[in-house]
A tleap script that builds the chain and sets N, CA, C and O, in Angstrom:
source leaprc.protein.ff14SB
mol = sequence {
  NMET THR GLU VAL SER ILE PRO ALA TYR ARG
  ALA THR LEU LEU PHE ILE TYR SER ILE ILE
  TYR SER LEU HIE MET THR GLU LYS LYS VAL
  THR GLY PRO ALA SER TYR PHE PRO SER ILE
  GLU LYS LYS TYR GLY LYS PRO ILE GLU HIE
  TRP MET LYS GLU LEU LYS LYS VAL SER LYS
  LEU ALA HIE MET GLU GLN VAL ALA HIE LEU
  LYS GLU LYS PHE GLU MET GLY HIE GLY HIE
  ALA ASN ALA ILE VAL ALA VAL PHE ARG GLN
  LYS ASN GLY LEU CTRP
}
set mol.1.N position { 0.843 -1.181 0.000 }
set mol.1.CA position { 0.000 0.000 0.000 }
set mol.1.C position { 0.885 1.240 0.000 }
set mol.1.O position { 1.866 1.312 0.740 }
set mol.2.N position { 0.538 2.196 -0.819 }
set mol.2.CA position { 1.312 3.423 -0.923 }
set mol.2.C position { 0.822 4.430 0.106 }
set mol.2.O position { -0.379 4.641 0.273 }
set mol.3.N position { 1.771 5.042 0.787 }
set mol.3.CA position { 1.410 6.076 1.750 }
set mol.3.C position { 1.284 7.411 1.035 }
set mol.3.O position { 2.071 7.733 0.145 }
set mol.4.N position { 0.301 8.163 1.430 }
set mol.4.CA position { 0.077 9.487 0.854 }
set mol.4.C position { 0.240 10.501 1.968 }
set mol.4.O position { -0.313 10.335 3.056 }
set mol.5.N position { 0.988 11.538 1.701 }
set mol.5.CA position { 1.185 12.555 2.730 }
set mol.5.C position { -0.123 13.316 2.955 }
set mol.5.O position { -0.974 13.394 2.069 }
set mol.6.N position { -0.259 13.865 4.138 }
set mol.6.CA position { -1.472 14.608 4.477 }
set mol.6.C position { -1.672 15.799 3.539 }
set mol.6.O position { -2.795 16.006 3.078 }
set mol.7.N position { -0.633 16.600 3.231 }
set mol.7.CA position { -0.856 17.706 2.289 }
set mol.7.C position { -1.335 17.230 0.916 }
set mol.7.O position { -2.186 17.876 0.306 }
set mol.8.N position { -0.802 16.116 0.427 }
set mol.8.CA position { -1.236 15.593 -0.874 }
set mol.8.C position { -2.677 15.107 -0.793 }
set mol.8.O position { -3.450 15.291 -1.733 }
set mol.9.N position { -3.038 14.491 0.316 }
set mol.9.CA position { -4.396 14.005 0.534 }
set mol.9.C position { -5.371 15.183 0.551 }
set mol.9.O position { -6.423 15.141 -0.086 }
set mol.10.N position { -5.008 16.228 1.286 }
set mol.10.CA position { -5.861 17.423 1.356 }
set mol.10.C position { -5.998 18.078 -0.014 }
set mol.10.O position { -7.084 18.515 -0.396 }
set mol.11.N position { -4.903 18.143 -0.739 }
set mol.11.CA position { -4.941 18.742 -2.077 }
set mol.11.C position { -5.869 17.953 -2.991 }
set mol.11.O position { -6.611 18.532 -3.785 }
set mol.12.N position { -5.822 16.625 -2.872 }
set mol.12.CA position { -6.700 15.777 -3.681 }
set mol.12.C position { -8.160 16.010 -3.310 }
set mol.12.O position { -9.020 16.131 -4.182 }
set mol.13.N position { -8.430 16.072 -2.008 }
set mol.13.CA position { -9.804 16.326 -1.563 }
set mol.13.C position { -10.301 17.688 -2.039 }
set mol.13.O position { -11.444 17.811 -2.479 }
set mol.14.N position { -9.461 18.698 -1.957 }
set mol.14.CA position { -9.847 20.030 -2.423 }
set mol.14.C position { -10.117 20.034 -3.924 }
set mol.14.O position { -11.040 20.699 -4.394 }
set mol.15.N position { -9.315 19.296 -4.664 }
set mol.15.CA position { -9.510 19.201 -6.104 }
set mol.15.C position { -10.861 18.552 -6.416 }
set mol.15.O position { -11.622 19.048 -7.246 }
set mol.16.N position { -11.142 17.448 -5.746 }
set mol.16.CA position { -12.415 16.750 -5.958 }
set mol.16.C position { -13.580 17.657 -5.568 }
set mol.16.O position { -14.581 17.739 -6.280 }
set mol.17.N position { -13.441 18.337 -4.430 }
set mol.17.CA position { -14.484 19.250 -3.980 }
set mol.17.C position { -14.717 20.359 -5.010 }
set mol.17.O position { -15.862 20.714 -5.288 }
set mol.18.N position { -13.647 20.900 -5.569 }
set mol.18.CA position { -13.797 21.988 -6.541 }
set mol.18.C position { -14.515 21.514 -7.798 }
set mol.18.O position { -15.277 22.273 -8.397 }
set mol.19.N position { -14.281 20.272 -8.204 }
set mol.19.CA position { -14.980 19.722 -9.369 }
set mol.19.C position { -16.466 19.573 -9.068 }
set mol.19.O position { -17.314 19.967 -9.868 }
set mol.20.N position { -16.773 19.002 -7.909 }
set mol.20.CA position { -18.174 18.823 -7.518 }
set mol.20.C position { -18.868 20.177 -7.417 }
set mol.20.O position { -19.999 20.334 -7.878 }
set mol.21.N position { -18.197 21.149 -6.817 }
set mol.21.CA position { -18.759 22.487 -6.662 }
set mol.21.C position { -19.024 23.127 -8.024 }
set mol.21.O position { -20.078 23.726 -8.237 }
set mol.22.N position { -18.080 23.000 -8.934 }
set mol.22.CA position { -18.267 23.620 -10.249 }
set mol.22.C position { -19.398 22.949 -11.018 }
set mol.22.O position { -20.122 23.618 -11.755 }
set mol.23.N position { -19.559 21.643 -10.858 }
set mol.23.CA position { -20.680 20.957 -11.502 }
set mol.23.C position { -21.999 21.435 -10.926 }
set mol.23.O position { -22.972 21.637 -11.652 }
set mol.24.N position { -22.022 21.612 -9.617 }
set mol.24.CA position { -23.230 22.097 -8.953 }
set mol.24.C position { -23.572 23.510 -9.420 }
set mol.24.O position { -24.744 23.822 -9.631 }
set mol.25.N position { -22.591 24.346 -9.580 }
set mol.25.CA position { -22.819 25.737 -9.955 }
set mol.25.C position { -23.256 25.885 -11.408 }
set mol.25.O position { -23.798 26.924 -11.785 }
set mol.26.N position { -23.029 24.860 -12.228 }
set mol.26.CA position { -23.443 24.953 -13.626 }
set mol.26.C position { -24.885 24.511 -13.831 }
set mol.26.O position { -25.415 24.619 -14.937 }
set mol.27.N position { -25.530 24.009 -12.762 }
set mol.27.CA position { -26.933 23.653 -12.880 }
set mol.27.C position { -27.728 24.923 -13.173 }
set mol.27.O position { -27.381 26.008 -12.705 }
set mol.28.N position { -28.784 24.776 -13.945 }
set mol.28.CA position { -29.581 25.938 -14.309 }
set mol.28.C position { -30.298 26.477 -13.076 }
set mol.28.O position { -31.031 25.755 -12.399 }
set mol.29.N position { -30.075 27.743 -12.801 }
set mol.29.CA position { -30.731 28.382 -11.672 }
set mol.29.C position { -32.062 28.954 -12.130 }
set mol.29.O position { -32.201 29.441 -13.251 }
set mol.30.N position { -33.033 28.881 -11.234 }
set mol.30.CA position { -34.343 29.441 -11.523 }
set mol.30.C position { -34.235 30.956 -11.423 }
set mol.30.O position { -33.722 31.489 -10.439 }
set mol.31.N position { -34.718 31.635 -12.441 }
set mol.31.CA position { -34.697 33.093 -12.445 }
set mol.31.C position { -36.096 33.615 -12.736 }
set mol.31.O position { -37.003 32.841 -13.041 }
set mol.32.N position { -36.263 34.895 -12.642 }
set mol.32.CA position { -37.548 35.511 -12.934 }
set mol.32.C position { -38.553 35.274 -11.822 }
set mol.32.O position { -38.171 34.976 -10.691 }
set mol.33.N position { -39.836 35.404 -12.135 }
set mol.33.CA position { -40.869 35.277 -11.110 }
set mol.33.C position { -40.838 33.950 -10.351 }
set mol.33.O position { -41.130 33.918 -9.156 }
set mol.34.N position { -40.489 32.860 -11.031 }
set mol.34.CA position { -40.466 31.548 -10.370 }
set mol.34.C position { -39.412 31.465 -9.274 }
set mol.34.O position { -39.479 30.575 -8.427 }
set mol.35.N position { -38.450 32.366 -9.274 }
set mol.35.CA position { -37.426 32.343 -8.222 }
set mol.35.C position { -38.022 32.681 -6.853 }
set mol.35.O position { -37.399 32.411 -5.826 }
set mol.36.N position { -39.210 33.263 -6.829 }
set mol.36.CA position { -39.893 33.576 -5.569 }
set mol.36.C position { -40.611 32.359 -4.979 }
set mol.36.O position { -40.973 32.375 -3.802 }
set mol.37.N position { -40.820 31.318 -5.764 }
set mol.37.CA position { -41.665 30.212 -5.340 }
set mol.37.C position { -41.257 29.553 -4.021 }
set mol.37.O position { -42.134 29.299 -3.195 }
set mol.38.N position { -39.977 29.262 -3.776 }
set mol.38.CA position { -39.639 28.652 -2.488 }
set mol.38.C position { -40.042 29.520 -1.290 }
set mol.38.O position { -40.546 29.000 -0.294 }
set mol.39.N position { -39.828 30.823 -1.380 }
set mol.39.CA position { -40.197 31.685 -0.256 }
set mol.39.C position { -41.714 31.832 -0.142 }
set mol.39.O position { -42.237 31.985 0.962 }
set mol.40.N position { -42.421 31.788 -1.263 }
set mol.40.CA position { -43.885 31.851 -1.226 }
set mol.40.C position { -44.435 30.614 -0.525 }
set mol.40.O position { -45.310 30.717 0.335 }
set mol.41.N position { -43.918 29.446 -0.896 }
set mol.41.CA position { -44.381 28.199 -0.261 }
set mol.41.C position { -44.089 28.205 1.228 }
set mol.41.O position { -44.910 27.754 2.027 }
set mol.42.N position { -42.938 28.708 1.599 }
set mol.42.CA position { -42.562 28.751 3.015 }
set mol.42.C position { -43.450 29.730 3.786 }
set mol.42.O position { -43.944 29.404 4.865 }
set mol.43.N position { -43.648 30.912 3.239 }
set mol.43.CA position { -44.392 31.952 3.949 }
set mol.43.C position { -45.871 31.619 4.100 }
set mol.43.O position { -46.448 31.840 5.165 }
set mol.44.N position { -46.493 31.089 3.042 }
set mol.44.CA position { -47.938 30.878 3.061 }
set mol.44.C position { -48.342 29.430 3.328 }
set mol.44.O position { -49.528 29.132 3.472 }
set mol.45.N position { -47.360 28.527 3.397 }
set mol.45.CA position { -47.624 27.144 3.782 }
set mol.45.C position { -48.392 26.314 2.767 }
set mol.45.O position { -48.949 25.273 3.115 }
set mol.46.N position { -48.427 26.753 1.539 }
set mol.46.CA position { -49.133 26.016 0.484 }
set mol.46.C position { -48.198 25.851 -0.709 }
set mol.46.O position { -47.377 26.726 -0.982 }
set mol.47.N position { -48.321 24.728 -1.422 }
set mol.47.CA position { -47.499 24.555 -2.631 }
set mol.47.C position { -47.976 25.499 -3.738 }
set mol.47.O position { -49.121 25.953 -3.723 }
set mol.48.N position { -47.119 25.783 -4.667 }
set mol.48.CA position { -47.457 26.680 -5.778 }
set mol.48.C position { -48.664 26.163 -6.551 }
set mol.48.O position { -49.473 26.951 -7.041 }
set mol.49.N position { -48.788 24.851 -6.661 }
set mol.49.CA position { -49.935 24.279 -7.372 }
set mol.49.C position { -51.259 24.735 -6.747 }
set mol.49.O position { -52.243 24.924 -7.461 }
set mol.50.N position { -51.292 24.911 -5.436 }
set mol.50.CA position { -52.496 25.414 -4.759 }
set mol.50.C position { -52.878 26.792 -5.311 }
set mol.50.O position { -54.045 27.056 -5.602 }
set mol.51.N position { -51.875 27.659 -5.449 }
set mol.51.CA position { -52.139 29.019 -5.935 }
set mol.51.C position { -52.533 29.009 -7.408 }
set mol.51.O position { -53.332 29.837 -7.843 }
set mol.52.N position { -51.980 28.083 -8.170 }
set mol.52.CA position { -52.360 27.971 -9.578 }
set mol.52.C position { -53.834 27.563 -9.700 }
set mol.52.O position { -54.548 28.052 -10.576 }
set mol.53.N position { -54.280 26.666 -8.818 }
set mol.53.CA position { -55.688 26.253 -8.820 }
set mol.53.C position { -56.589 27.418 -8.426 }
set mol.53.O position { -57.671 27.592 -8.987 }
set mol.54.N position { -56.140 28.208 -7.465 }
set mol.54.CA position { -56.912 29.392 -7.072 }
set mol.54.C position { -57.052 30.359 -8.241 }
set mol.54.O position { -58.119 30.935 -8.455 }
set mol.55.N position { -55.982 30.533 -8.988 }
set mol.55.CA position { -56.030 31.456 -10.127 }
set mol.55.C position { -56.892 30.924 -11.269 }
set mol.55.O position { -57.455 31.710 -12.031 }
set mol.56.N position { -57.002 29.600 -11.398 }
set mol.56.CA position { -57.887 29.045 -12.434 }
set mol.56.C position { -59.327 29.484 -12.196 }
set mol.56.O position { -60.097 29.658 -13.140 }
set mol.57.N position { -59.680 29.662 -10.927 }
set mol.57.CA position { -61.041 30.087 -10.582 }
set mol.57.C position { -61.327 31.507 -11.066 }
set mol.57.O position { -62.481 31.867 -11.300 }
set mol.58.N position { -60.276 32.310 -11.216 }
set mol.58.CA position { -60.448 33.706 -11.632 }
set mol.58.C position { -59.651 33.991 -12.908 }
set mol.58.O position { -59.160 35.101 -13.113 }
set mol.59.N position { -59.534 32.986 -13.749 }
set mol.59.CA position { -58.689 33.117 -14.942 }
set mol.59.C position { -59.215 34.137 -15.946 }
set mol.59.O position { -58.462 34.590 -16.808 }
set mol.60.N position { -60.477 34.506 -15.854 }
set mol.60.CA position { -61.048 35.492 -16.781 }
set mol.60.C position { -60.647 36.923 -16.410 }
set mol.60.O position { -60.774 37.832 -17.230 }
set mol.61.N position { -60.168 37.124 -15.188 }
set mol.61.CA position { -59.782 38.468 -14.753 }
set mol.61.C position { -58.478 38.899 -15.411 }
set mol.61.O position { -57.686 38.069 -15.856 }
set mol.62.N position { -58.273 40.200 -15.465 }
set mol.62.CA position { -57.018 40.755 -15.978 }
set mol.62.C position { -55.894 40.497 -14.975 }
set mol.62.O position { -56.144 40.167 -13.815 }
set mol.63.N position { -54.677 40.650 -15.430 }
set mol.63.CA position { -53.492 40.383 -14.608 }
set mol.63.C position { -53.578 41.069 -13.239 }
set mol.63.O position { -53.490 40.404 -12.207 }
set mol.64.N position { -53.748 42.379 -13.230 }
set mol.64.CA position { -53.741 43.103 -11.959 }
set mol.64.C position { -54.957 42.780 -11.101 }
set mol.64.O position { -54.894 42.901 -9.877 }
set mol.65.N position { -56.049 42.377 -11.710 }
set mol.65.CA position { -57.217 41.937 -10.941 }
set mol.65.C position { -56.917 40.605 -10.255 }
set mol.65.O position { -57.356 40.373 -9.129 }
set mol.66.N position { -56.177 39.740 -10.926 }
set mol.66.CA position { -55.770 38.477 -10.302 }
set mol.66.C position { -54.810 38.742 -9.148 }
set mol.66.O position { -54.905 38.103 -8.100 }
set mol.67.N position { -53.896 39.672 -9.337 }
set mol.67.CA position { -52.969 40.050 -8.262 }
set mol.67.C position { -53.770 40.564 -7.067 }
set mol.67.O position { -53.526 40.157 -5.931 }
set mol.68.N position { -54.724 41.455 -7.324 }
set mol.68.CA position { -55.558 42.008 -6.253 }
set mol.68.C position { -56.337 40.903 -5.543 }
set mol.68.O position { -56.499 40.939 -4.323 }
set mol.69.N position { -56.813 39.931 -6.300 }
set mol.69.CA position { -57.549 38.801 -5.716 }
set mol.69.C position { -56.685 38.056 -4.688 }
set mol.69.O position { -57.135 37.783 -3.576 }
set mol.70.N position { -55.452 37.732 -5.066 }
set mol.70.CA position { -54.562 37.023 -4.139 }
set mol.70.C position { -54.226 37.885 -2.925 }
set mol.70.O position { -54.144 37.381 -1.805 }
set mol.71.N position { -54.034 39.162 -3.146 }
set mol.71.CA position { -53.693 40.071 -2.052 }
set mol.71.C position { -54.851 40.212 -1.070 }
set mol.71.O position { -54.648 40.171 0.144 }
set mol.72.N position { -56.052 40.376 -1.589 }
set mol.72.CA position { -57.218 40.611 -0.737 }
set mol.72.C position { -57.712 39.339 -0.053 }
set mol.72.O position { -57.981 39.341 1.148 }
set mol.73.N position { -57.830 38.272 -0.803 }
set mol.73.CA position { -58.405 37.043 -0.245 }
set mol.73.C position { -57.429 36.287 0.658 }
set mol.73.O position { -57.838 35.658 1.634 }
set mol.74.N position { -56.125 36.352 0.324 }
set mol.74.CA position { -55.151 35.546 1.057 }
set mol.74.C position { -54.090 36.378 1.775 }
set mol.74.O position { -53.140 35.831 2.334 }
set mol.75.N position { -54.254 37.704 1.758 }
set mol.75.CA position { -53.306 38.618 2.402 }
set mol.75.C position { -51.875 38.389 1.918 }
set mol.75.O position { -50.921 38.423 2.696 }
set mol.76.N position { -51.758 38.159 0.638 }
set mol.76.CA position { -50.456 37.913 0.028 }
set mol.76.C position { -49.816 39.251 -0.332 }
set mol.76.O position { -50.506 40.199 -0.708 }
set mol.77.N position { -48.503 39.317 -0.214 }
set mol.77.CA position { -47.783 40.518 -0.609 }
set mol.77.C position { -47.846 40.726 -2.114 }
set mol.77.O position { -48.042 39.779 -2.875 }
set mol.78.N position { -47.676 41.977 -2.537 }
set mol.78.CA position { -47.797 42.305 -3.956 }
set mol.78.C position { -46.782 41.551 -4.818 }
set mol.78.O position { -47.143 41.006 -5.861 }
set mol.79.N position { -45.527 41.517 -4.395 }
set mol.79.CA position { -44.492 40.851 -5.189 }
set mol.79.C position { -44.752 39.368 -5.359 }
set mol.79.O position { -44.580 38.820 -6.448 }
set mol.80.N position { -45.170 38.714 -4.272 }
set mol.80.CA position { -45.468 37.286 -4.347 }
set mol.80.C position { -46.678 37.032 -5.245 }
set mol.80.O position { -46.657 36.136 -6.088 }
set mol.81.N position { -47.727 37.824 -5.058 }
set mol.81.CA position { -48.928 37.654 -5.876 }
set mol.81.C position { -48.613 37.888 -7.355 }
set mol.81.O position { -49.053 37.127 -8.216 }
set mol.82.N position { -47.870 38.915 -7.635 }
set mol.82.CA position { -47.524 39.239 -9.020 }
set mol.82.C position { -46.686 38.127 -9.655 }
set mol.82.O position { -46.876 37.802 -10.827 }
set mol.83.N position { -45.767 37.547 -8.894 }
set mol.83.CA position { -44.928 36.460 -9.418 }
set mol.83.C position { -45.775 35.244 -9.784 }
set mol.83.O position { -45.589 34.649 -10.845 }
set mol.84.N position { -46.695 34.883 -8.910 }
set mol.84.CA position { -47.552 33.722 -9.174 }
set mol.84.C position { -48.432 33.980 -10.396 }
set mol.84.O position { -48.562 33.122 -11.269 }
set mol.85.N position { -49.028 35.155 -10.450 }
set mol.85.CA position { -49.900 35.492 -11.579 }
set mol.85.C position { -49.111 35.498 -12.887 }
set mol.85.O position { -49.594 34.998 -13.903 }
set mol.86.N position { -47.923 36.050 -12.870 }
set mol.86.CA position { -47.110 36.109 -14.092 }
set mol.86.C position { -46.831 34.712 -14.635 }
set mol.86.O position { -46.961 34.473 -15.835 }
set mol.87.N position { -46.447 33.792 -13.756 }
set mol.87.CA position { -46.155 32.423 -14.197 }
set mol.87.C position { -47.440 31.727 -14.637 }
set mol.87.O position { -47.453 31.023 -15.647 }
set mol.88.N position { -48.519 31.923 -13.882 }
set mol.88.CA position { -49.808 31.327 -14.247 }
set mol.88.C position { -50.234 31.759 -15.650 }
set mol.88.O position { -50.619 30.930 -16.475 }
set mol.89.N position { -50.162 33.056 -15.906 }
set mol.89.CA position { -50.606 33.581 -17.196 }
set mol.89.C position { -49.704 33.103 -18.331 }
set mol.89.O position { -50.182 32.807 -19.426 }
set mol.90.N position { -48.416 33.030 -18.071 }
set mol.90.CA position { -47.478 32.559 -19.093 }
set mol.90.C position { -47.725 31.088 -19.421 }
set mol.90.O position { -47.729 30.699 -20.589 }
set mol.91.N position { -47.930 30.273 -18.386 }
set mol.91.CA position { -48.149 28.836 -18.607 }
set mol.91.C position { -49.483 28.546 -19.284 }
set mol.91.O position { -49.637 27.528 -19.958 }
set mol.92.N position { -50.441 29.444 -19.101 }
set mol.92.CA position { -51.771 29.225 -19.664 }
set mol.92.C position { -52.039 30.060 -20.916 }
set mol.92.O position { -53.180 30.170 -21.365 }
set mol.93.N position { -50.990 30.641 -21.466 }
set mol.93.CA position { -51.124 31.400 -22.706 }
set mol.93.C position { -52.015 32.624 -22.598 }
set mol.93.O position { -52.707 32.977 -23.553 }
set mol.94.N position { -52.005 33.268 -21.454 }
set mol.94.CA position { -52.878 34.423 -21.239 }
set mol.94.C position { -52.167 35.755 -21.427 }
set mol.94.O position { -52.681 36.784 -20.990 }
set mol.95.N position { -51.023 35.766 -22.052 }
set mol.95.CA position { -50.293 37.020 -22.275 }
set mol.95.C position { -50.848 37.751 -23.441 }
set mol.95.O position { -50.362 38.829 -23.782 }
savepdb mol mol.pdb
quit
């Protein structure tokens, strides 16, 4: 069995870690309105699909009317409501 010095061992571990880190960093990051989704789910305790179903009930309303609906009925903040509505409308071809 070959002995490896501690500095060489650490250097090897750091090299492997840097490769894993760089692979992780190249994953596609969520941007735009959907980037709010994790904090929305955490704050309001419901999955995004719940909010999409709520918006289906008022899909005939205009964008800002849908935002107002989420704000008034569920006490949602403007930014969160707007993000959900934007994604809902984009996914349902309502632009």
